[in-house]
C-alpha positions as a Python dict, from the first residue, in 0.01 Angstrom:
ca = {
    (1, 'M'): (0, 0, 0),
    (2, 'S'): (-147, 329, -111),
    (3, 'V'): (-498, 337, -254),
    (4, 'T'): (-646, 658, -393),
    (5, 'S'): (-1006, 686, -507),
    (6, 'V'): (-1251, 960, -587),
    (7, 'V'): (-1595, 925, -431),
    (8, 'T'): (-1914, 1125, -469),
    (9, 'V'): (-2145, 1241, -192),
    (10, 'G'): (-2486, 1099, -270),
    (11, 'P'): (-2836, 1140, -131),
    (12, 'K'): (-2851, 1207, 242),
    (13, 'G'): (-2474, 1263, 248),
    (14, 'R'): (-2389, 901, 179),
    (15, 'V'): (-2048, 804, 45),
    (16, 'V'): (-1965, 461, -92),
    (17, 'I'): (-1618, 346, 7),
    (18, 'P'): (-1455, 178, -294),
    (19, 'V'): (-1395, -196, -270),
    (20, 'E'): (-1016, -153, -295),
    (21, 'V'): (-1017, 69, 14),
    (22, 'R'): (-1251, -163, 204),
    (23, 'R'): (-1034, -464, 125),
    (24, 'A'): (-710, -284, 217),
    (25, 'L'): (-855, -192, 559),
    (26, 'G'): (-1052, -510, 615),
    (27, 'L'): (-1382, -323, 630),
    (28, 'T'): (-1699, -526, 602),
    (29, 'E'): (-2068, -442, 626),
    (30, 'G'): (-2135, -307, 974),
    (31, 'S'): (-1775, -193, 1034),
    (32, 'E'): (-1773, 121, 1247),
    (33, 'L'): (-1575, 424, 1131),
    (34, 'V'): (-1491, 745, 1315),
    (35, 'A'): (-1518, 1063, 1107),
    (36, 'L'): (-1271, 1339, 1193),
    (37, 'I'): (-1233, 1685, 1047),
    (38, 'E'): (-869, 1777, 1003),
    (39, 'G'): (-834, 2122, 851),
    (40, 'D'): (-1036, 2109, 530),
    (41, 'A'): (-1038, 1727, 510),
    (42, 'V'): (-1265, 1449, 634),
    (43, 'V'): (-1072, 1151, 767),
    (44, 'L'): (-1244, 816, 821),
    (45, 'L'): (-1072, 579, 1063),
    (46, 'P'): (-1178, 231, 1169),
    (47, 'R'): (-1304, 255, 1528),
    (48, 'S'): (-1063, -21, 1632),
    (49, 'S'): (-773, 188, 1498),
    (50, 'V'): (-880, 487, 1710),
    (51, 'R'): (-912, 261, 2017),
    (52, 'D'): (-565, 116, 1960),
    (53, 'R'): (-411, 463, 1913),
    (54, 'L'): (-570, 589, 2235),
    (55, 'R'): (-455, 283, 2430),
    (56, 'S'): (-97, 330, 2313),
    (57, 'L'): (-112, 704, 2385),
    (58, 'F'): (-222, 645, 2746),
    (59, 'A'): (-29, 321, 2805),
    (60, 'G'): (212, 486, 3050),
    (61, 'V'): (-56, 660, 3256),
    (62, 'E'): (-99, 504, 3598),
    (63, 'G'): (-419, 505, 3798),
    (64, 'S'): (-768, 574, 3680),
    (65, 'M'): (-887, 917, 3576),
    (66, 'A'): (-1244, 801, 3635),
    (67, 'G'): (-1148, 672, 3979),
    (68, 'D'): (-977, 1001, 4063),
    (69, 'L'): (-1282, 1200, 3954),
    (70, 'I'): (-1519, 979, 4154),
    (71, 'G'): (-1296, 1021, 4460),
    (72, 'E'): (-1295, 1401, 4420),
    (73, 'R'): (-1673, 1410, 4380),
    (74, 'R'): (-1725, 1193, 4690),
    (75, 'A'): (-1494, 1416, 4893),
    (76, 'A'): (-1680, 1726, 4773),
    (77, 'A'): (-2018, 1567, 4856),
    (78, 'K'): (-1893, 1472, 5202),
    (79, 'E'): (-1771, 1828, 5260),
    (80, 'E'): (-2106, 1970, 5148),
    (81, 'S'): (-2297, 1739, 5381),
    (82, 'R'): (-2093, 1871, 5675),
    (83, 'S'): (-2200, 2228, 5597),
}
Protein backbone atom coordinates (compact mmCIF):
# COMPACT_ATOMS: atom_id res chain seq x y z
CA MET A 1 0.00 0.00 0.00
CA SER A 2 1.39 3.36 -0.99
CA VAL A 3 0.33 6.45 0.92
CA THR A 4 1.46 9.92 -0.17
CA SER A 5 0.74 13.04 1.87
CA VAL A 6 1.97 16.59 2.00
CA VAL A 7 2.81 17.91 5.46
CA THR A 8 3.83 21.34 6.71
CA VAL A 9 6.59 22.14 9.16
CA GLY A 10 4.98 24.02 12.02
CA PRO A 11 6.21 25.88 15.08
CA LYS A 12 9.40 24.50 16.60
CA GLY A 13 9.90 22.27 13.54
CA ARG A 14 6.95 20.04 14.33
CA VAL A 15 5.38 17.89 11.63
CA VAL A 16 2.06 16.11 12.01
CA ILE A 17 2.08 12.67 10.44
CA PRO A 18 -1.23 12.14 8.62
CA VAL A 19 -3.59 9.55 10.08
CA GLU A 20 -3.41 7.38 6.93
CA VAL A 21 0.36 7.09 7.32
CA ARG A 22 0.13 6.41 11.06
CA ARG A 23 -2.44 3.69 10.50
CA ALA A 24 -0.48 2.08 7.66
CA LEU A 25 2.62 1.85 9.89
CA GLY A 26 0.83 1.12 13.14
CA LEU A 27 2.15 4.29 14.77
CA THR A 28 0.49 5.41 17.98
CA GLU A 29 1.17 8.22 20.43
CA GLY A 30 4.62 7.68 21.90
CA SER A 31 5.91 5.62 18.95
CA GLU A 32 9.60 6.29 18.42
CA LEU A 33 10.86 7.23 14.96
CA VAL A 34 14.41 7.54 13.66
CA ALA A 35 15.04 10.52 11.37
CA LEU A 36 17.59 9.98 8.60
CA ILE A 37 18.88 12.38 5.99
CA GLU A 38 19.25 10.68 2.63
CA GLY A 39 20.49 13.12 0.01
CA ASP A 40 18.01 15.99 0.10
CA ALA A 41 15.27 13.98 1.84
CA VAL A 42 14.24 13.33 5.44
CA VAL A 43 13.23 9.73 6.04
CA LEU A 44 11.31 8.75 9.18
CA LEU A 45 11.51 5.08 10.16
CA PRO A 46 9.90 3.33 13.10
CA ARG A 47 12.67 2.52 15.59
CA SER A 48 11.61 -1.14 15.60
CA SER A 49 12.11 -1.25 11.82
CA VAL A 50 15.67 0.07 12.17
CA ARG A 51 16.37 -2.50 14.91
CA ASP A 52 15.04 -5.33 12.75
CA ARG A 53 17.09 -4.19 9.73
CA LEU A 54 20.28 -4.04 11.81
CA ARG A 55 19.65 -7.47 13.32
CA SER A 56 19.18 -9.02 9.88
CA LEU A 57 22.25 -7.20 8.54
CA PHE A 58 24.47 -8.58 11.32
CA ALA A 59 22.74 -11.97 11.70
CA GLY A 60 25.71 -13.87 10.26
CA VAL A 61 28.34 -12.14 12.38
CA GLU A 62 29.78 -14.42 15.03
CA GLY A 63 31.19 -13.28 18.34
CA SER A 64 30.72 -9.98 20.06
CA MET A 65 32.27 -6.77 18.82
CA ALA A 66 31.84 -5.33 22.31
CA GLY A 67 33.50 -8.39 23.82
CA ASP A 68 36.40 -8.12 21.36
CA LEU A 69 36.88 -4.44 22.17
CA ILE A 70 36.81 -5.08 25.93
CA GLY A 71 39.38 -7.86 25.48
CA GLU A 72 41.66 -5.55 23.47
CA ARG A 73 41.36 -2.78 26.07
CA ARG A 74 42.14 -5.18 28.92
CA ALA A 75 45.19 -6.49 27.08
CA ALA A 76 46.39 -2.93 26.43
CA ALA A 77 45.84 -1.98 30.09
CA LYS A 78 47.76 -5.06 31.22
CA GLU A 79 50.63 -4.18 28.88
CA GLU A 80 50.71 -0.61 30.17
CA SER A 81 50.80 -1.77 33.78
CA ARG A 82 53.90 -3.86 33.00
CA SER A 83 55.73 -0.77 31.72
